[in-house]
Biopython code that builds the backbone (N, CA, C, O; Angstrom):
import numpy as np
from Bio.PDB.StructureBuilder import StructureBuilder

atoms = [
    (1, "MET", "N", (106.074, 82.940, 93.016)),
    (1, "MET", "CA", (105.573, 82.422, 92.441)),
    (1, "MET", "C", (104.947, 82.523, 90.880)),
    (1, "MET", "O", (103.746, 82.332, 90.690)),
    (2, "ASN", "N", (106.109, 82.924, 89.500)),
    (2, "ASN", "CA", (104.815, 82.462, 88.374)),
    (2, "ASN", "C", (104.354, 82.127, 87.904)),
    (2, "ASN", "O", (104.639, 80.968, 87.600)),
    (3, "PRO", "N", (103.122, 82.750, 87.308)),
    (3, "PRO", "CA", (102.536, 80.682, 87.221)),
    (3, "PRO", "C", (102.505, 80.348, 84.990)),
    (3, "PRO", "O", (101.767, 80.972, 84.228)),
    (4, "LEU", "N", (103.487, 79.283, 84.570)),
    (4, "LEU", "CA", (103.475, 78.986, 83.453)),
    (4, "LEU", "C", (103.021, 79.687, 82.172)),
    (4, "LEU", "O", (103.598, 80.250, 81.242)),
    (5, "SER", "N", (101.571, 79.385, 82.548)),
    (5, "SER", "CA", (100.903, 80.367, 81.786)),
    (5, "SER", "C", (99.440, 80.504, 82.552)),
    (5, "SER", "O", (99.077, 80.236, 83.697)),
    (6, "VAL", "N", (98.727, 81.077, 81.317)),
    (6, "VAL", "CA", (97.394, 81.919, 81.936)),
    (6, "VAL", "C", (96.866, 82.416, 80.412)),
    (6, "VAL", "O", (97.401, 82.938, 79.434)),
    (7, "SER", "N", (94.876, 81.742, 80.932)),
    (7, "SER", "CA", (94.682, 81.688, 80.006)),
    (7, "SER", "C", (93.676, 82.293, 80.829)),
    (7, "SER", "O", (93.775, 82.393, 82.052)),
    (8, "ASN", "N", (92.588, 82.742, 80.062)),
    (8, "ASN", "CA", (90.938, 82.817, 79.993)),
    (8, "ASN", "C", (89.941, 82.759, 79.160)),
    (8, "ASN", "O", (90.055, 83.481, 78.169)),
    (9, "SER", "N", (88.860, 82.036, 79.261)),
    (9, "SER", "CA", (87.910, 81.936, 79.034)),
    (9, "SER", "C", (86.917, 82.580, 78.944)),
    (9, "SER", "O", (86.437, 82.905, 80.030)),
    (10, "GLN", "N", (85.994, 83.163, 77.393)),
    (10, "GLN", "CA", (85.185, 84.606, 77.332)),
    (10, "GLN", "C", (84.087, 83.243, 78.124)),
    (10, "GLN", "O", (84.049, 83.017, 79.333)),
    (11, "SER", "N", (83.467, 82.667, 77.291)),
    (11, "SER", "CA", (82.525, 81.639, 77.626)),
    (11, "SER", "C", (83.026, 80.555, 78.264)),
    (11, "SER", "O", (82.893, 79.599, 77.500)),
    (12, "GLU", "N", (83.563, 80.202, 79.333)),
    (12, "GLU", "CA", (82.885, 79.893, 80.555)),
    (12, "GLU", "C", (83.225, 80.840, 82.026)),
    (12, "GLU", "O", (83.166, 80.661, 83.242)),
    (13, "ARG", "N", (83.594, 81.888, 81.113)),
    (13, "ARG", "CA", (84.031, 83.087, 82.196)),
    (13, "ARG", "C", (85.090, 82.811, 83.509)),
    (13, "ARG", "O", (85.097, 83.255, 84.657)),
    (14, "THR", "N", (85.734, 82.125, 82.982)),
    (14, "THR", "CA", (87.377, 81.691, 83.911)),
    (14, "THR", "C", (88.689, 82.138, 83.464)),
    (14, "THR", "O", (89.059, 82.168, 82.290)),
    (15, "LEU", "N", (89.354, 82.479, 84.471)),
    (15, "LEU", "CA", (90.717, 82.182, 84.242)),
    (15, "LEU", "C", (91.673, 81.021, 84.723)),
    (15, "LEU", "O", (91.698, 80.593, 85.877)),
    (16, "CYS", "N", (92.517, 80.536, 83.597)),
    (16, "CYS", "CA", (93.187, 79.226, 83.911)),
    (16, "CYS", "C", (94.972, 80.201, 84.759)),
    (16, "CYS", "O", (95.399, 81.348, 84.618)),
    (17, "LEU", "N", (95.278, 79.497, 85.232)),
    (17, "LEU", "CA", (96.728, 79.484, 85.668)),
    (17, "LEU", "C", (97.067, 78.168, 85.868)),
    (17, "LEU", "O", (96.236, 77.339, 86.242)),
    (18, "SER", "N", (98.070, 77.941, 85.679)),
    (18, "SER", "CA", (98.771, 76.669, 85.440)),
    (18, "SER", "C", (100.437, 77.033, 85.985)),
    (18, "SER", "O", (101.350, 77.521, 85.319)),
    (19, "TRP", "N", (100.438, 76.618, 87.374)),
    (19, "TRP", "CA", (101.793, 76.672, 88.292)),
    (19, "TRP", "C", (102.346, 75.847, 88.245)),
    (19, "TRP", "O", (101.669, 74.819, 88.265)),
    (20, "PRO", "N", (103.945, 75.637, 88.148)),
    (20, "PRO", "CA", (104.935, 75.573, 88.327)),
    (20, "PRO", "C", (105.401, 74.275, 89.415)),
    (20, "PRO", "O", (106.501, 73.808, 89.712)),
    (21, "ASP", "N", (104.155, 73.992, 89.789)),
    (21, "ASP", "CA", (104.485, 73.110, 90.880)),
    (21, "ASP", "C", (102.881, 71.679, 90.040)),
    (21, "ASP", "O", (102.236, 70.996, 90.835)),
    (22, "GLY", "N", (102.713, 71.615, 89.051)),
    (22, "GLY", "CA", (101.533, 70.918, 87.851)),
    (22, "GLY", "C", (100.534, 71.858, 88.986)),
    (22, "GLY", "O", (101.238, 72.770, 88.552)),
    (23, "ARG", "N", (99.782, 72.382, 89.797)),
    (23, "ARG", "CA", (99.071, 72.513, 89.970)),
    (23, "ARG", "C", (98.360, 73.632, 89.108)),
    (23, "ARG", "O", (99.201, 74.511, 88.918)),
    (24, "GLU", "N", (97.000, 74.012, 88.426)),
    (24, "GLU", "CA", (96.085, 74.997, 88.282)),
    (24, "GLU", "C", (95.325, 75.098, 88.979)),
    (24, "GLU", "O", (95.042, 74.304, 89.876)),
    (25, "SER", "N", (94.431, 76.873, 88.530)),
    (25, "SER", "CA", (93.379, 77.332, 89.687)),
    (25, "SER", "C", (92.948, 77.919, 88.114)),
    (25, "SER", "O", (93.385, 77.845, 86.966)),
    (26, "LEU", "N", (91.941, 78.470, 88.757)),
    (26, "LEU", "CA", (90.710, 78.144, 88.162)),
    (26, "LEU", "C", (89.876, 79.118, 88.754)),
    (26, "LEU", "O", (89.421, 78.796, 89.852)),
    (27, "PHE", "N", (89.484, 80.484, 88.207)),
    (27, "PHE", "CA", (89.089, 81.573, 88.754)),
    (27, "PHE", "C", (87.695, 82.042, 87.621)),
    (27, "PHE", "O", (87.754, 82.408, 86.447)),
    (28, "ASN", "N", (86.668, 81.877, 88.395)),
    (28, "ASN", "CA", (85.431, 83.116, 88.289)),
    (28, "ASN", "C", (84.989, 83.907, 87.738)),
    (28, "ASN", "O", (83.912, 84.212, 88.249)),
    (29, "HIS", "N", (85.202, 84.427, 86.972)),
    (29, "HIS", "CA", (85.464, 85.832, 86.877)),
    (29, "HIS", "C", (84.978, 87.014, 88.034)),
    (29, "HIS", "O", (85.628, 87.822, 88.698)),
    (30, "ALA", "N", (83.285, 86.661, 87.925)),
    (30, "ALA", "CA", (83.513, 87.370, 88.815)),
    (30, "ALA", "C", (83.785, 87.287, 90.784)),
    (30, "ALA", "O", (83.881, 88.125, 91.680)),
    (31, "GLU", "N", (83.810, 86.257, 90.723)),
    (31, "GLU", "CA", (85.261, 86.007, 92.365)),
    (31, "GLU", "C", (85.780, 86.952, 92.081)),
    (31, "GLU", "O", (85.564, 88.057, 92.578)),
    (32, "LEU", "N", (86.882, 86.583, 90.875)),
    (32, "LEU", "CA", (88.262, 88.098, 90.852)),
    (32, "LEU", "C", (87.600, 88.568, 90.964)),
    (32, "LEU", "O", (86.942, 88.294, 91.968)),
    (33, "ARG", "N", (87.052, 89.838, 89.998)),
    (33, "ARG", "CA", (86.069, 90.989, 90.534)),
    (33, "ARG", "C", (85.873, 91.200, 91.862)),
    (33, "ARG", "O", (86.282, 92.258, 92.339)),
    (34, "ARG", "N", (85.351, 90.436, 92.526)),
    (34, "ARG", "CA", (84.741, 90.644, 94.014)),
    (34, "ARG", "C", (85.793, 90.748, 94.988)),
    (34, "ARG", "O", (85.909, 91.618, 95.852)),
    (35, "GLN", "N", (86.752, 89.505, 94.695)),
    (35, "GLN", "CA", (88.267, 90.132, 95.508)),
    (35, "GLN", "C", (89.252, 91.131, 94.442)),
    (35, "GLN", "O", (90.372, 90.680, 94.207)),
    (36, "CYS", "N", (88.954, 92.185, 93.930)),
    (36, "CYS", "CA", (90.292, 92.876, 93.524)),
    (36, "CYS", "C", (90.580, 93.687, 95.017)),
    (36, "CYS", "O", (89.916, 94.199, 95.918)),
    (37, "PRO", "N", (91.712, 93.504, 94.740)),
    (37, "PRO", "CA", (93.096, 94.358, 95.715)),
    (37, "PRO", "C", (92.988, 95.630, 95.795)),
    (37, "PRO", "O", (93.042, 96.113, 96.926)),
    (38, "CYS", "N", (92.810, 96.519, 94.654)),
    (38, "CYS", "CA", (92.833, 97.928, 94.828)),
    (38, "CYS", "C", (92.377, 98.183, 95.984)),
    (38, "CYS", "O", (91.675, 97.292, 96.463)),
    (39, "SER", "N", (92.618, 99.584, 96.927)),
    (39, "SER", "CA", (92.665, 100.006, 97.565)),
    (39, "SER", "C", (91.233, 100.242, 97.885)),
    (39, "SER", "O", (90.927, 99.769, 98.979)),
    (40, "GLN", "N", (90.189, 100.881, 97.202)),
    (40, "GLN", "CA", (88.331, 101.402, 97.476)),
    (40, "GLN", "C", (88.020, 99.535, 97.287)),
    (40, "GLN", "O", (87.422, 99.251, 98.325)),
    (41, "CYS", "N", (88.123, 98.637, 96.707)),
    (41, "CYS", "CA", (87.557, 96.943, 97.291)),
    (41, "CYS", "C", (87.981, 96.815, 98.324)),
    (41, "CYS", "O", (87.163, 96.918, 99.239)),
    (42, "ARG", "N", (89.280, 96.565, 98.652)),
    (42, "ARG", "CA", (89.982, 96.044, 100.211)),
    (42, "ARG", "C", (89.194, 96.975, 100.909)),
    (42, "ARG", "O", (88.559, 96.460, 101.829)),
    (43, "ALA", "N", (88.994, 98.488, 100.724)),
    (43, "ALA", "CA", (88.414, 98.805, 101.846)),
    (43, "ALA", "C", (87.322, 98.566, 102.405)),
    (43, "ALA", "O", (87.162, 98.615, 103.625)),
    (44, "PHE", "N", (86.487, 98.293, 101.616)),
    (44, "PHE", "CA", (84.468, 98.013, 101.755)),
    (44, "PHE", "C", (85.080, 96.651, 101.936)),
    (44, "PHE", "O", (85.370, 97.175, 103.011)),
    (45, "ARG", "N", (85.495, 95.616, 101.963)),
    (45, "ARG", "CA", (86.468, 94.613, 102.596)),
    (45, "ARG", "C", (85.744, 94.214, 103.617)),
    (45, "ARG", "O", (84.804, 93.497, 103.961)),
    (46, "LEU", "N", (87.216, 95.571, 104.260)),
    (46, "LEU", "CA", (87.461, 95.837, 105.361)),
    (46, "LEU", "C", (86.240, 96.243, 106.691)),
    (46, "LEU", "O", (86.252, 96.495, 107.896)),
    (47, "LYS", "N", (85.457, 96.137, 105.803)),
    (47, "LYS", "CA", (84.265, 97.612, 106.308)),
    (47, "LYS", "C", (83.161, 96.367, 106.484)),
    (47, "LYS", "O", (82.083, 96.663, 106.999)),
    (48, "GLY", "N", (83.363, 95.186, 106.131)),
    (48, "GLY", "CA", (81.998, 94.218, 106.020)),
    (48, "GLY", "C", (81.269, 94.293, 104.296)),
    (48, "GLY", "O", (80.304, 93.533, 104.210)),
    (49, "VAL", "N", (81.420, 94.667, 103.655)),
    (49, "VAL", "CA", (80.550, 95.131, 102.655)),
    (49, "VAL", "C", (80.987, 94.276, 101.498)),
    (49, "VAL", "O", (82.123, 94.218, 101.029)),
    (50, "THR", "N", (79.972, 93.657, 101.129)),
    (50, "THR", "CA", (79.615, 92.688, 100.290)),
    (50, "THR", "C", (79.972, 93.000, 98.905)),
    (50, "THR", "O", (78.956, 92.888, 98.219)),
    (51, "LEU", "N", (81.347, 93.467, 97.954)),
    (51, "LEU", "CA", (80.848, 94.177, 96.998)),
    (51, "LEU", "C", (79.697, 93.119, 95.983)),
    (51, "LEU", "O", (79.712, 91.890, 96.053)),
    (52, "ARG", "N", (78.656, 94.001, 94.981)),
    (52, "ARG", "CA", (77.966, 93.195, 94.264)),
    (52, "ARG", "C", (78.317, 93.222, 93.278)),
    (52, "ARG", "O", (78.468, 94.390, 92.919)),
    (53, "VAL", "N", (78.627, 92.349, 92.357)),
    (53, "VAL", "CA", (78.840, 91.743, 91.477)),
    (53, "VAL", "C", (78.394, 90.741, 90.608)),
    (53, "VAL", "O", (78.559, 89.535, 90.789)),
    (54, "ASP", "N", (77.637, 91.438, 89.348)),
    (54, "ASP", "CA", (76.535, 90.210, 88.247)),
    (54, "ASP", "C", (77.670, 89.451, 87.618)),
    (54, "ASP", "O", (78.799, 89.295, 87.154)),
    (55, "GLU", "N", (76.272, 89.051, 88.035)),
    (55, "GLU", "CA", (77.811, 87.204, 87.866)),
    (55, "GLU", "C", (77.921, 87.426, 86.365)),
    (55, "GLU", "O", (79.097, 87.215, 86.069)),
    (56, "ARG", "N", (77.291, 87.724, 85.398)),
    (56, "ARG", "CA", (77.584, 87.964, 84.028)),
    (56, "ARG", "C", (79.230, 88.842, 83.456)),
    (56, "ARG", "O", (79.611, 88.711, 82.293)),
    (57, "VAL", "N", (79.902, 89.561, 84.330)),
    (57, "VAL", "CA", (80.867, 90.509, 84.245)),
    (57, "VAL", "C", (81.994, 89.131, 83.682)),
    (57, "VAL", "O", (82.303, 87.982, 83.998)),
    (58, "ARG", "N", (82.290, 90.130, 82.703)),
    (58, "ARG", "CA", (83.422, 89.122, 81.996)),
    (58, "ARG", "C", (84.481, 89.765, 82.249)),
    (58, "ARG", "O", (84.223, 90.944, 82.492)),
    (59, "LEU", "N", (86.196, 89.373, 82.332)),
    (59, "LEU", "CA", (87.553, 89.641, 82.057)),
    (59, "LEU", "C", (87.825, 89.853, 80.990)),
    (59, "LEU", "O", (87.651, 89.057, 80.067)),
    (60, "ILE", "N", (88.218, 90.759, 80.907)),
    (60, "ILE", "CA", (88.113, 91.594, 79.131)),
    (60, "ILE", "C", (89.106, 91.680, 78.784)),
    (60, "ILE", "O", (89.303, 91.322, 77.623)),
    (61, "GLU", "N", (90.416, 92.263, 79.690)),
    (61, "GLU", "CA", (91.473, 92.694, 79.423)),
    (61, "GLU", "C", (92.350, 91.613, 80.648)),
    (61, "GLU", "O", (91.934, 91.114, 81.693)),
    (62, "ILE", "N", (93.608, 91.544, 80.020)),
    (62, "ILE", "CA", (94.749, 90.870, 80.510)),
    (62, "ILE", "C", (96.374, 91.445, 81.564)),
    (62, "ILE", "O", (97.239, 90.570, 81.552)),
    (63, "ASN", "N", (96.581, 92.130, 81.995)),
    (63, "ASN", "CA", (97.699, 92.610, 81.183)),
    (63, "ASN", "C", (98.968, 92.938, 82.690)),
    (63, "ASN", "O", (98.882, 93.343, 83.849)),
    (64, "PRO", "N", (100.188, 92.407, 81.642)),
    (64, "PRO", "CA", (100.634, 91.997, 82.434)),
    (64, "PRO", "C", (101.917, 92.989, 83.723)),
    (64, "PRO", "O", (102.547, 93.991, 83.386)),
    (65, "GLN", "N", (101.956, 92.609, 84.542)),
    (65, "GLN", "CA", (102.699, 93.365, 85.262)),
    (65, "GLN", "C", (103.948, 93.341, 86.143)),
    (65, "GLN", "O", (104.425, 94.180, 86.906)),
    (66, "GLY", "N", (104.406, 91.848, 85.717)),
    (66, "GLY", "CA", (106.126, 91.434, 86.282)),
    (66, "GLY", "C", (105.866, 90.420, 86.983)),
    (66, "GLY", "O", (105.912, 89.223, 86.698)),
    (67, "TYR", "N", (105.316, 91.467, 88.830)),
    (67, "TYR", "CA", (105.043, 90.489, 90.014)),
    (67, "TYR", "C", (103.295, 89.902, 89.662)),
    (67, "TYR", "O", (102.603, 89.075, 90.256)),
    (68, "GLY", "N", (103.142, 90.380, 88.976)),
    (68, "GLY", "CA", (101.719, 89.987, 88.297)),
    (68, "GLY", "C", (100.782, 90.654, 87.219)),
    (68, "GLY", "O", (101.327, 91.194, 86.256)),
    (69, "VAL", "N", (98.972, 90.648, 87.350)),
    (69, "VAL", "CA", (98.818, 91.135, 86.542)),
    (69, "VAL", "C", (97.887, 92.495, 86.716)),
    (69, "VAL", "O", (97.673, 92.875, 87.868)),
    (70, "GLN", "N", (97.183, 93.431, 85.322)),
    (70, "GLN", "CA", (96.492, 94.077, 86.342)),
    (70, "GLN", "C", (95.192, 92.773, 85.630)),
    (70, "GLN", "O", (95.379, 91.560, 85.545)),
    (71, "LEU", "N", (93.990, 93.516, 85.231)),
    (71, "LEU", "CA", (92.526, 93.161, 85.329)),
    (71, "LEU", "C", (91.905, 93.591, 85.182)),
    (71, "LEU", "O", (91.403, 94.118, 86.175)),
    (72, "VAL", "N", (91.340, 93.819, 84.032)),
    (72, "VAL", "CA", (89.718, 94.977, 83.155)),
    (72, "VAL", "C", (89.152, 94.092, 83.172)),
    (72, "VAL", "O", (89.376, 92.968, 82.723)),
    (73, "PHE", "N", (88.016, 94.680, 83.913)),
    (73, "PHE", "CA", (86.663, 93.816, 83.843)),
    (73, "PHE", "C", (85.730, 94.483, 82.910)),
    (73, "PHE", "O", (85.847, 95.708, 82.901)),
    (74, "SER", "N", (84.570, 93.841, 81.891)),
    (74, "SER", "CA", (83.220, 94.292, 81.331)),
    (74, "SER", "C", (82.836, 95.179, 82.381)),
    (74, "SER", "O", (82.530, 96.091, 81.613)),
    (75, "ASP", "N", (82.591, 95.681, 83.560)),
    (75, "ASP", "CA", (82.161, 96.422, 84.487)),
    (75, "ASP", "C", (82.559, 97.534, 84.130)),
    (75, "ASP", "O", (81.975, 98.519, 84.581)),
    (76, "GLY", "N", (83.699, 97.706, 83.191)),
    (76, "GLY", "CA", (84.479, 99.506, 83.635)),
    (76, "GLY", "C", (85.552, 99.292, 84.722)),
    (76, "GLY", "O", (86.479, 100.093, 84.837)),
    (77, "HIS", "N", (85.388, 97.875, 85.768)),
    (77, "HIS", "CA", (86.589, 98.058, 86.772)),
    (77, "HIS", "C", (87.841, 97.658, 86.108)),
    (77, "HIS", "O", (87.846, 96.931, 85.114)),
    (78, "GLN", "N", (89.579, 98.440, 87.011)),
    (78, "GLN", "CA", (90.547, 98.373, 85.878)),
    (78, "GLN", "C", (91.129, 98.630, 87.273)),
    (78, "GLN", "O", (92.334, 98.379, 87.286)),
    (79, "ARG", "N", (90.718, 98.994, 88.283)),
    (79, "ARG", "CA", (92.168, 99.586, 88.940)),
    (79, "ARG", "C", (92.776, 98.382, 89.785)),
    (79, "ARG", "O", (93.983, 98.418, 90.025)),
    (80, "GLY", "N", (92.085, 97.421, 90.205)),
    (80, "GLY", "CA", (93.632, 95.994, 90.716)),
    (80, "GLY", "C", (94.645, 95.657, 90.256)),
    (80, "GLY", "O", (94.640, 96.240, 89.172)),
    (81, "ILE", "N", (95.790, 94.956, 90.335)),
    (81, "ILE", "CA", (96.710, 94.990, 90.054)),
    (81, "ILE", "C", (96.764, 93.263, 91.007)),
    (81, "ILE", "O", (97.011, 93.224, 92.213)),
    (82, "TYR", "N", (96.454, 91.849, 90.073)),
    (82, "TYR", "CA", (96.570, 90.766, 90.828)),
    (82, "TYR", "C", (97.825, 90.772, 91.381)),
    (82, "TYR", "O", (98.571, 91.177, 90.489)),
    (83, "PRO", "N", (98.525, 90.519, 92.470)),
    (83, "PRO", "CA", (99.702, 90.326, 92.711)),
    (83, "PRO", "C", (99.599, 88.053, 92.077)),
    (83, "PRO", "O", (98.575, 87.373, 92.138)),
    (84, "TRP", "N", (101.017, 87.548, 91.572)),
    (84, "TRP", "CA", (100.515, 86.445, 91.409)),
    (84, "TRP", "C", (100.943, 85.770, 93.133)),
    (84, "TRP", "O", (100.900, 84.544, 93.032)),
    (85, "ASP", "N", (101.262, 86.118, 94.372)),
    (85, "ASP", "CA", (101.259, 85.123, 95.334)),
    (85, "ASP", "C", (99.380, 85.523, 95.633)),
    (85, "ASP", "O", (98.658, 84.558, 95.883)),
    (86, "TYR", "N", (98.710, 87.007, 95.577)),
    (86, "TYR", "CA", (97.484, 86.985, 95.846)),
    (86, "TYR", "C", (96.833, 85.684, 95.227)),
    (86, "TYR", "O", (96.131, 84.780, 95.679)),
    (87, "LEU", "N", (97.339, 85.967, 94.076)),
    (87, "LEU", "CA", (95.929, 85.162, 93.215)),
    (87, "LEU", "C", (96.234, 83.125, 94.373)),
    (87, "LEU", "O", (95.463, 82.418, 95.020)),
    (88, "ALA", "N", (97.785, 83.020, 94.004)),
    (88, "ALA", "CA", (97.838, 81.291, 94.456)),
    (88, "ALA", "C", (97.097, 81.249, 96.050)),
    (88, "ALA", "O", (96.630, 80.183, 96.451)),
    (89, "GLN", "N", (97.040, 82.417, 96.848)),
    (89, "GLN", "CA", (96.866, 82.500, 97.964)),
    (89, "GLN", "C", (95.171, 82.528, 97.676)),
    (89, "GLN", "O", (94.578, 81.996, 98.614)),
    (90, "LEU", "N", (94.222, 83.044, 96.552)),
    (90, "LEU", "CA", (93.026, 83.046, 96.784)),
    (90, "LEU", "C", (92.698, 81.590, 96.391)),
    (90, "LEU", "O", (91.593, 81.129, 96.678)),
    (91, "SER", "N", (93.585, 80.884, 95.772)),
    (91, "SER", "CA", (93.327, 79.684, 94.740)),
    (91, "SER", "C", (92.994, 78.505, 95.956)),
    (91, "SER", "O", (91.893, 77.963, 95.856)),
    (92, "SER", "N", (94.154, 77.946, 97.452)),
    (92, "SER", "CA", (94.003, 77.425, 98.641)),
    (92, "SER", "C", (93.422, 77.370, 99.030)),
    (92, "SER", "O", (93.470, 76.842, 100.141)),
]
sb = StructureBuilder()
sb.init_structure("model")
sb.init_model(0)
sb.init_chain("A")
sb.init_seg("    ")
for serial, (resi, resn, name, xyz) in enumerate(atoms, 1):
    if name == "N":
        sb.init_residue(resn, " ", resi, " ")
    sb.init_atom(name, np.array(xyz, "f"), 0.0, 1.0, " ", f" {name:<3s}", serial, name[0])
structure = sb.get_structure()
């Protein structure tokens, strides 16, 4: 399920997704960075390693990919493509 709208607040450091069922999901930028689904970040999590992410990290670019979004962070990380289903799971 794709969201109806995606908005990013730099000042609040939050990403907001509005879903067709009326729900809204708010994501902290640092938490999104920690939950990056790229193979490298996923491998760290599977090994039990907690990614250290500066709480001041910001989401600086959102690139639509059809089935989700590629998120680019102020720390230079841009490898993760976040499928809509993955983001919906993170928000529940």
